[in-house]
N, C-alpha and C positions, 0 to 999 in steps of 0.2 A: 271672371276678373280677379276674385280673391285668390284663385290658384296662380294667377300671373304675378299678383302683388306679393304673394308669399314667395314664389321663387326669386322675385327681385330682392326682397328683402334679405333672404338667404345669400344671394350672390355678393350683395354689399357687406354682410357680416364676414364672408370668407375673405374678401379683398381687404377689408380693415384689420381681420385677425393676420392675414398675411403680412400687411403693411408694417404692424406692430411686432411680428415675428421678426421680420427682417431688419426693423429697427433696432432691435435689441440685440440681434446678431451683429449688426453692424456697429453699435456701441460697443460690444465685447471684443469684436475685432479691432476697433479703434483703440480699446483700453490696452489689448494685448499688444499693439503695434506699439503704443506710447512706450510701454514697459519694455519691449525689445529696444526700441529707441533708445531709452533711457540708459539700457544695459550695454547697448553698443556703443553709446557715446562715453560711458564710463571707461569700458574696454578700450576704445580707441584712444581715450585720453590717457589712459595708463600705456598704451602700446608706443604712443607719440611722445612718452617722457615728460609729459606736462605735470605729473603728480610731484608735490612738494613732500619729501619724506621729512617726517618729524621724530628723531630717536629719542626715545621715552626711557630713561634709566629708572627704575623702581626697585622697592624692597619687599614687595607684597609676595607672600608665598601661600601655599595650600588653597583654600577654599577662596580667600581674599584675592589672590591672583586670577581664580577662575572668572570672579564678578569682574574684576577690572578688565581682563581680556575680552569678557562679553560687551562692556560698554565700548571700549577701543573699535571693536569691530562694528557695532552699530554706527559709530561716529563715522568711520571710514566709508560704510556704505552710503551714508548721507551726506559725505562730502567727498565726491570723487575727483577732486583736485588735491587732495590730502591724504597721506598715507602715514598714520601714527605707527610706528614700529616698537611696541612694548619690550624691553628687554630687562629680565630679572638680574639684579646684581648681588643677591645674597642680603645680608645684614644691614642695618643702616649704617653700621662702623665700616663694612666691607664697601658699602656703596661710597661713602664719602670719601674714603681712602683712594678708591680708583678714580673719583672726581679730580681729587688733589694732583694726580699725575697726568691729567690730561686737559684740565681746566685752562681755558685761554687758547686752546690748540685746535687745529682741524680736526682732531680725533674726539672733541667734547660732544657729549650728547646735546640735542635740542632742549629737554627738559631733564633735569634730575629731581628724584625725589630724596629730601634729607629730614631727619628727624628735628624736632624743635629746638633741641639743644646745640644745633649745628647752626642755627641762624647766625649767630656773631661770627662765626668764622666765614660764613658765605659771603655776608655783607663785605667783610674786611678783604676777602679774597681778590676782588677786583675781576672775577670771573664770570660775573652775573649780571643781568641788566635788570633793573627793578621792575616789577610788574606795573609799577605806578605810571612808567613811561607809555604803556599801552592803555591803561585805563584813562590818562588824560588824552590820548589821541583818540579815542575811541568814544570818549565821554561816556565811559561805561558807569553805571550806578552801583557803587559799592555798598550803599545803604539798604539795598536788597539782602545782604550777607549778615549773618551771627555777629554782632560787634564784639561780644567777647571771645570769639575766635580770630578774626581779623585784627584785633588789637595787639596780640601777640606778635605779629608780622609786621607791624607799623613801627617805624621808628622816626622821630622827627616829622611827623606828617606825611612819610613816604612808605607806601607798602610794598615791600621788597619781594615777597613770594605769594603763591595761590595756595590758601590752605586746602588741603586735601584729606587726608585721613586724620581726625581730630578726637580725642577722647579726654576722660577726666577721672579721676579716682572716686570710687563710691565705697561705702560700708555694704559689706553682702553678710548676711547672717542666716541661720538656721531657725526658721519659724516654730518647727517641732521642738526643737530643743529650748526655745523660749517658753512654750507652753507648758512643757514638762516640768521646769522649774518655777513657774509662777510668774514669770515675766508676760508683759502683754506684747503679742507678737506684732500687733499693728502701731506700736508706740517704741520705736527704736531708739537707743540712747543717743543723745546729741552731743555731750561734752565728755571730757576725759575723765571725769569724776564716775560719770554714767556709765561709762564703759568699764572702769575699774571694778564697779560695784557688780554690773552684769556679768562680768569675768568670771568673779568669784562664786558667782551662782552656778555659772555655766560649767564650771571646771569640774570634771570628773576624775578621781584618784583611786587607784587600788594600792594601798599603801603609800610608796614613796612613786610609783609610778602613775605617770599622767595619762589616761586614756583619752580625755577630751580636753584640750585646752580650751580657756573662755575666750582668748582674741590672739590675733596673728597677724603680722605684716611682713611682706615681702622685704629682703634685705636689698632695697633698691632705693637710690637717693631721690627718686620721683617723688614717693610717697612723703619722704621727710620734707622735702622742698615744699610740698602741698600743705603739710601741716603748719610750715613756717608761713606761708603766704596767706593762709586762712585767718592769721592773726594779724595781718598787714605788717608783718615782718619782710625783710630784705634778706636775700642771698649774698648779695655782694654790695659794697658802697655805691656811692652816686646814684641812690635810689634804685638798686637793683641794674644798675649799668643803663639806665634809661635816661638819666639827665648828664652822662659824661661817661667818660673810660673808666671802668673800674679798676680799683688798685688792691682792694683786699676785700678777703670773706668777713661776712657779719652774721653768717648764720648760726655762729657759737654765741651769740648774744641771748638775751631773756626769752626771745621766741623759741630759739632751738634747743635752749636749756631746758624749758617746760616740756618739749618734744621726749627729750633724752630721760628726763627724770621720770616722766609719767611711764615711758617704756621699762626703766629700769626699776620701777615699783612693782610692776606686773610680772617682771622677770623674776625678782627675788621672791614674790609671794607664790611662785609656782602657778600662776594663771595665764603666763603667756607661752604661747608655742613657737618655736624658732623652727622653720621649715626651709631656711637656706635663702638662696638668690634665685632660684628657678622658677619662673611661672607655672610650670606644670606642675612641680612638686607640691607648692600651697594649694593649687587647685584641688589636685588630687587629695591632700589632707583633710579639705572642706567637705568634698564630697563623701569621704570615707568616714566622716564623722570624728575626726580627730581634732577639729577645733570648731567653734560655733559661730565664731565671727572673724572677720579678717578684711583687708582693704584690696581691693582690685582695680581694673580698669574697667570704665564703663563699657568696652568694647568686648568685654569677656563676658558680659551678665547673661545673654542669651545662650550661651554654651553651659554655663553654670547652672541655669533653670532647666534646660533640656536633661542635662546629665545626674543632677542629684536627686537621691530617692527620696526627699523630703522636701517640704514647701520652703522656697526661698524668697527672703525679704531683701530688699535694696533701700539703702538710706544715704543721706548726706555724710559727707566726711566729719569726723568728730572735731571739736576745738575745746581750748582751755576754758573752764568756767568762768573765768575773770574776764574774758574778752568777747566781743560781738564779731560773729563770724563774718568774713568778707566774702567768701566763696572760694572758687578754685581757679587755678591757671590752666590752661589748655596744654595738653600732651598730645603725642602722634607725629605728624609730619606734614610738610607742604612741598609745593612742587615750584622749582627754580627754573628761570629762563638764563640760558647761557649767553654770554656777551660774546663779541667778536665772530658770528656766524652770521650768513646771509640773512638780511632783512626778511627775505620772502619765507624762510625756516621761522623766524621769529614770529611773523604775522599768522603762520599756519598753527603755530604752537599756542598763540594767544587765542584762535578761533576754538581749540581742543579745550583750553582752559576754563573758556566762556561756558563751552557746551557741557563740561563737568559740572558746573553750577545751576544748570537749569533745574527746576523742582523735580522733573519725572526722573532724572539721572541721580540727582541727590537721594530721592526717596527708595530708589532700588538699592543704592549704596548703603544707606541706612539700615534698611530692612535685612540686607543680605549679609552685612558684615559687621553691625552694631556699632559704627562709627556714627557721629554726630552729622546732621544734614547742614551743610556750610550756608545754604538757603533755607531758613526757617519755614517759609511756605510748603516746602516739601513734606512736613508734618501734617499738612491737611489732605495730602494726596490719600486715595482710598487704600492702597496697599498699605499705607503706615498705620491708618486708622484700624484696619484690620488685624494687623500686627500687634498693636497695643491692646486690643481685646485678648489676644493670647498672653502677650507679655506685658502686662501693666507696669512691671517693674523698670522696662526702659524709658518709660515716662518721666520717673523719678529722675533719672539720669539727666534729660532734657531740662526738668525744671530746676535741677542745682545749678547747670550751667546758666540759664536765663535768670537765675535770681541772683547770680554772681554780681558785686559792686565791682565797676571798673576802677582800678588803681594802679599805680606803678607796682605794688606788691603782687596784685593776680593777674598783670600783663606777663608775669615772668620774668626771670633774669636774662641779661645779655651778657654772655662770657664766654671768650674765645676757648677757653680749656676746661669747658663743662664737663665733657666725657671723663676726663682726669680727675676732676673736683668730684665727681659721682662716684668714683672709685674709692677715694679717700674716705666718703660720707659711708660706704659700704663696709669698709675697714674698720672704721669708728663703731658701728653697728655690732660687728662682730666681736670687737673687743669689750664692747657693753655687755653683751650677753654673757661673756665669759668672766665679767666680775670687775672689769676695769672702771674705775670713776667716771661717771657720765661726762663732768665737764672736762675731765682730762682728755678722754676719747674724742670729745667734740672739738676741744681746742687744738689738738694734734692735725684733725682733718683740716681746720681753717689754716693752720700754719703750712700745711702742704699745697693747699690750694693758692694761698698766697706766693709760694715759691714758683708753682706753676705759672700765675700770672706774671711773675716778674720775668722768668725765663722767657714766656712768649713775647713780652713787651721788648725785651733786648733783641730777640729774633726779629722782630717786625721792625726794629730802628737799623 
């Protein structure tokens, strides 16, 4: 009886084991069949021509382009009915110039990436559909996005474009050099006077030859604008063009004067390093210890930390001693929807824009490029937290943005001739370092900006 019972139990065990194995096999076969079916459906959809193509013009090169294309590829896999086609168009200037020639025609891209100073031109062009249209139709919750970023692209309660790659200026400094001259490495200077005093200590000279400048700033209008905005100053009238059509420059007022006088004082003292207008040159100068402090974009922080042979500190941008800082305005670029194209294309493009704002995608974008996460919940993602352990400097950039007071100053200026105006400011900076009177150089830049605004206004009429 015992032998019979044992044989019966063994038989039952074999049957159960076989059933489990068959079940697992069937499940695996089912999963495989499901995957094959999905793949076949995707291929059939594409073969049947049911795919909506979204032509995406962008200006992201190098490693940033690689990350962007990875994100696009993943979106296309998850959305078999949509095919986003990313097309590199060169620099921001080259991209917007190309768009000017095709905007409003059948050759226009579905989405075009444009730098922040192109906002006014894009709104006035008539070639774009405000993303507010799709926000309203879809009941999309924009409160989930970073307020100090979307504010730049919002005019009269209408959000015109979707923020994409956003950055702000920061102060970057050599912590080892600070310790060398007796400055507190973890207490960076915050005011103009503190920068001047630190620059005096940090400057190294061999006779008349400056081996290490105390402070430097790229000859780029963006940094000048930010130093005006943080004082609550306006670049143009009509409250930075946010309350009406701007008619003249105001950046040569007291806020701009403070900036130019401050730079001039350091330049005359021999503590300022002028490394031109090329981003690579000033970064190379910092890494080679030819300057101890300088202003850079938050998007460049990780690269500087990786390549500098010393410990790098990151801090908020400085402000005049007599004013309370309001923060920074956003830089970078946003995504614009073309008008006059098929509704299906616009809707497909809108799906892609929403996908870009998801926490997972924004976390990848922030970690791999250094640009801010438009959706701040991305900062809670594990890959971001892990990155902050290695690069605590990145957290400083986020804190500065989130500590910014939202005003018409920190929203940034709206001016259709911004690229031309920035060139005039760069010329003014160059003249300043050559010895021209600060106020005279600044006034000339404002005068040329006024002329450009007047010409643009006549052209529009």
